[in-house]
C-alpha positions as CSV (number, residue, x, y, z in Angstrom):
1,M,22.8,-71.4,52.9
2,K,20.4,-72.3,50.2
3,K,17.6,-70.2,51.8
4,T,20.0,-67.2,52.0
5,L,20.8,-67.5,48.3
6,L,17.2,-67.8,47.4
7,L,16.2,-64.7,49.4
8,I,19.0,-62.7,47.8
9,S,18.0,-63.8,44.3
10,F,14.4,-62.8,45.0
11,C,15.4,-59.3,46.1
12,L,17.5,-58.7,43.1
13,V,14.7,-59.8,40.7
14,N,12.2,-57.4,42.5
15,A,14.8,-54.6,42.3
16,A,15.3,-55.1,38.6
17,M,11.5,-55.1,37.9
18,A,10.7,-52.1,40.2
19,Q,11.0,-48.3,39.5
20,V,14.3,-46.7,40.2
21,G,14.6,-43.5,42.1
22,V,17.6,-41.2,42.4
23,G,17.2,-38.5,45.1
24,T,13.7,-39.8,46.0
25,T,12.3,-42.7,48.0
26,N,9.0,-42.6,46.0
27,P,9.9,-43.1,42.3
28,Q,7.0,-42.4,40.0
29,A,8.6,-43.4,36.7
30,D,10.9,-46.1,35.4
31,L,13.8,-43.7,36.3
32,D,12.9,-40.8,38.6
33,V,15.6,-38.3,39.2
34,R,14.9,-35.5,41.7
35,T,17.0,-32.9,43.5
36,T,16.6,-29.7,45.4
37,N,18.6,-26.6,44.7
38,P,22.2,-27.3,45.8
39,A,23.4,-25.2,48.8
40,A,26.9,-24.7,47.5
41,P,27.3,-22.1,44.7
42,D,29.5,-24.4,42.7
43,A,27.3,-27.5,43.2
44,T,26.0,-29.2,40.0
45,A,22.5,-30.5,39.3
46,G,20.5,-31.9,36.4
47,I,21.1,-34.9,34.0
48,A,24.2,-35.1,31.8
49,I,23.1,-36.3,28.3
50,P,25.8,-38.3,26.5
51,Q,28.0,-36.0,24.5
52,I,29.4,-37.2,21.1
53,S,31.1,-35.6,18.2
54,T,29.5,-37.8,15.5
55,L,26.0,-39.1,15.3
56,P,26.2,-42.9,15.4
57,A,25.1,-44.6,12.2
58,T,24.1,-48.0,13.6
59,G,22.7,-49.5,16.8
60,N,20.3,-46.7,17.5
61,R,16.8,-46.9,19.1
62,A,13.9,-44.7,18.5
63,G,13.8,-42.0,21.2
64,Q,17.5,-42.1,21.9
65,V,18.8,-38.6,22.8
66,V,22.4,-37.3,22.5
67,Y,24.2,-34.0,22.6
68,L,26.3,-33.2,19.5
69,T,29.4,-31.2,20.5
70,T,30.2,-30.1,16.9
71,D,27.2,-27.8,16.6
72,N,26.0,-27.7,20.3
73,H,22.6,-29.1,19.7
74,Y,20.5,-32.0,21.0
75,Y,19.4,-34.7,18.6
76,Y,17.0,-37.6,19.0
77,Y,16.7,-40.7,16.9
78,G,13.2,-40.8,15.2
79,G,13.5,-44.5,14.1
80,A,15.0,-43.8,10.7
81,S,17.3,-40.8,11.2
82,W,18.7,-38.4,13.7
83,L,16.6,-35.2,14.1
84,P,17.6,-31.9,15.8
85,I,15.3,-31.3,18.8
86,Y,15.5,-27.5,18.3
87,Q,13.8,-27.8,14.9
88,Q,10.7,-29.5,16.1
89,V,8.9,-26.1,16.6
90,N,10.8,-23.9,14.1
91,S,12.3,-24.7,10.7
92,Y,14.9,-22.8,8.8
93,G,13.2,-20.1,6.7
94,D,10.1,-19.7,8.9
95,V,8.9,-16.1,9.0
96,K,7.0,-14.3,11.8
97,Y,6.0,-10.9,12.8
98,S,6.8,-9.7,16.3
99,F,6.9,-6.6,18.5
100,Q,10.4,-7.6,19.6
101,T,13.1,-5.4,18.1
102,T,16.2,-7.7,18.2
103,D,17.3,-11.2,17.3
104,H,16.1,-13.9,19.7
105,D,16.1,-17.7,20.0
106,G,17.3,-18.2,16.4
107,W,14.9,-15.6,15.0
108,I,16.8,-13.0,13.0
109,L,15.5,-9.5,12.3
110,M,15.1,-8.9,8.5
111,D,16.7,-5.5,8.4
112,G,19.0,-5.8,5.4
113,R,22.2,-6.2,7.3
114,S,25.2,-8.1,6.0
115,K,25.0,-11.8,6.2
116,S,28.6,-11.9,7.5
117,T,27.4,-10.5,10.8
118,L,25.6,-13.8,11.6
119,T,26.9,-16.9,13.3
120,T,28.4,-19.6,11.0
121,T,25.3,-21.8,11.4
122,Q,23.0,-18.8,10.6
123,Q,25.1,-17.9,7.5
124,D,24.9,-21.5,6.2
125,A,21.1,-21.5,6.7
126,A,20.8,-18.1,5.0
127,T,22.8,-19.3,2.0
128,A,20.7,-22.5,1.8
129,L,17.6,-20.3,1.7
130,G,19.0,-18.3,-1.3
131,F,20.0,-15.1,0.5
132,G,22.8,-13.2,-1.1
133,E,25.3,-11.0,0.7
134,S,22.6,-9.3,2.8
135,L,19.5,-10.4,4.6
136,P,16.1,-9.4,3.2
137,D,15.0,-5.9,4.3
138,L,11.3,-5.9,5.3
139,S,11.2,-2.2,6.2
140,D,8.1,-0.5,4.7
141,K,7.1,-3.7,2.9
142,T,4.1,-6.0,3.0
143,I,4.3,-9.7,2.1
144,V,2.6,-11.2,-1.0
145,G,2.4,-14.7,-2.4
146,T,4.9,-15.8,-5.0
147,S,3.9,-16.0,-8.7
148,G,5.5,-16.1,-12.1
149,S,6.2,-12.4,-11.9
150,K,7.0,-12.4,-8.2
151,P,9.8,-14.9,-7.4
152,L,10.6,-16.1,-3.9
153,G,12.4,-13.4,-2.0
154,G,11.8,-10.8,-4.8
155,T,10.8,-7.2,-4.0
156,G,8.8,-4.6,-5.9
157,G,6.0,-2.1,-5.8
158,N,5.8,1.5,-4.7
159,A,4.0,3.4,-1.9
160,S,3.0,6.2,-4.3
161,I,2.4,6.6,-8.0
162,S,2.3,9.4,-10.6
163,I,-0.4,9.1,-13.3
164,A,1.0,9.7,-16.8
165,Q,-1.0,11.3,-19.6
166,N,-1.8,8.0,-21.3
167,Q,-3.3,6.7,-18.0
168,L,-6.0,9.4,-17.9
169,P,-9.5,8.7,-19.0
170,D,-9.9,8.6,-22.8
171,V,-11.6,12.0,-23.2
172,T,-11.2,14.4,-26.2
173,L,-11.7,18.1,-25.4
174,S,-12.5,20.6,-28.2
175,T,-14.7,23.5,-29.1
176,S,-17.4,23.6,-31.7
177,T,-16.4,24.8,-35.2
178,N,-19.9,26.2,-35.7
179,G,-18.8,29.7,-34.7
180,A,-20.7,31.9,-37.2
181,H,-21.2,35.5,-35.9
182,T,-21.2,39.1,-36.9
183,H,-19.3,42.2,-35.9
184,T,-20.8,45.7,-36.1
185,A,-18.8,48.4,-37.7
186,G,-20.4,51.2,-35.7
187,T,-22.2,54.3,-37.1
188,S,-21.0,57.3,-39.1
189,S,-22.4,60.8,-39.1
190,T,-20.1,62.4,-41.8
191,Y,-20.2,61.4,-45.5
192,L,-18.0,62.7,-48.2
193,L,-19.5,62.4,-51.7
194,N,-17.6,62.7,-54.9
195,L,-20.2,62.8,-57.6
196,T,-19.3,62.6,-61.3
197,G,-21.9,62.8,-63.9
198,S,-25.5,62.2,-63.3
199,V,-25.7,60.0,-60.1
200,G,-28.7,59.6,-57.9
201,Y,-28.1,59.3,-54.2
202,Q,-30.0,59.2,-50.9
203,L,-28.7,60.2,-47.5
204,L,-29.9,58.0,-44.6
205,N,-30.1,59.0,-41.0
206,S,-26.7,58.4,-39.4
207,T,-28.1,56.3,-36.5
208,T,-29.4,53.7,-38.9
209,N,-26.6,53.7,-41.4
210,T,-24.5,50.8,-40.1
211,S,-22.1,48.4,-41.8
212,S,-21.6,44.7,-41.0
213,T,-19.1,42.0,-41.7
214,S,-20.0,38.7,-43.2
215,S,-21.7,36.2,-40.9
216,S,-19.7,33.3,-42.4
217,G,-16.9,33.5,-39.8
218,S,-16.7,29.9,-38.7
219,H,-13.5,29.0,-36.8
220,S,-12.3,26.9,-33.9
221,H,-10.5,27.5,-30.5
222,T,-7.8,25.5,-28.8
223,T,-8.1,24.6,-25.1
224,S,-5.5,25.4,-22.5
225,S,-3.8,22.8,-20.2
226,I,-6.3,20.2,-18.9
227,N,-5.0,20.4,-15.3
228,G,-4.8,24.2,-15.3
229,G,-1.0,24.2,-15.2
230,V,-0.7,23.0,-11.6
231,T,2.4,21.0,-10.5
232,Q,2.0,17.2,-10.8
233,Q,1.9,15.4,-7.4
234,A,2.2,11.6,-6.7
235,L,-0.8,9.7,-5.4
236,N,-0.3,7.8,-2.1
237,V,-1.4,4.2,-2.5
238,Q,-0.3,3.0,1.0
239,N,-3.0,0.9,2.7
240,P,-3.8,1.5,6.3
241,Y,-1.2,-0.4,8.4
242,M,0.3,-1.3,11.8
243,A,4.1,-1.5,11.8
244,I,5.7,-4.5,13.5
245,N,9.1,-6.2,12.9
246,G,9.6,-9.3,10.6
247,F,11.9,-12.1,11.6
248,V,13.2,-15.2,9.7
249,Y,14.3,-18.3,11.6
250,L,18.0,-19.2,10.9
251,G,18.8,-21.1,14.1
252,K,21.5,-20.2,16.6
C-alpha cells in the first residue's frame, strides 16, 4: 500500500512539473493548445479569454490578458496599469497616407464629413483630439509643421495667387523732360506788302523764306498702362504632386 501511494505521488509531481498539451501528445510550451478545423459547421475552436465588464484594480500580474465587454477590446496588464492591445501599433491621432479609399481598421478618411457619422468610440477620440463638428478635410492640401502662426489642425494657403500693384518690382517709368525741338512753318510764294512812307525792303526767294517756331518747347509725356491693358490672371503656385488619401486613427 505504501509503495502504491509513493508511485501515485511521484506521477502527480512529474505531471505538475511537465508541459501540458491540449489536443496534442507533444506539447512544446508550458500550455500547448492545438486543434484542427472542426468538421461540423457549428463547432467551436480557439481559446476563450476571460471576459469582464470592469478592469480589476488589484491582484493583477504583468502579462495578464482579459477581454473588456464594455468596449469590446482586449487589455493586458503592463505591470502598473491596464493597456489596450489594439493601441500598441496605432495611437489615437496618428495620421497616414494610403491608396485605400475608405475607412479601415480604425483609420478614418479625412474627408470633412460630420463627426456624428462615426462610432461612439471614434467620436470620443475625435473630440479628445480637438475636432469640432466635422472631421478635417485633407482634400487638395499638403501638411506643414505647426508654428505660432499655424496652430494644430489649422488650415490656410492658396493654390494660386494674384500679384497686386504694390507687389511689383519698385520701378518708376517716365519720359525725359528734355524735349526741345522745332516745327517748320512751310514756305510761302505770295507776299502782300503794304508800304507807308519810305521803307526799304528785300524780297527773298520763296524756297528759302521759311519761318520757325521757338526751339524751347520742353515738355513731358505720360506712359500708358504698364501691362498693356491685358486682363489680370492668377499665378498657379501648386507644387508637383501625387494625390493619395489621408487617414487619422480614431479606433473602432
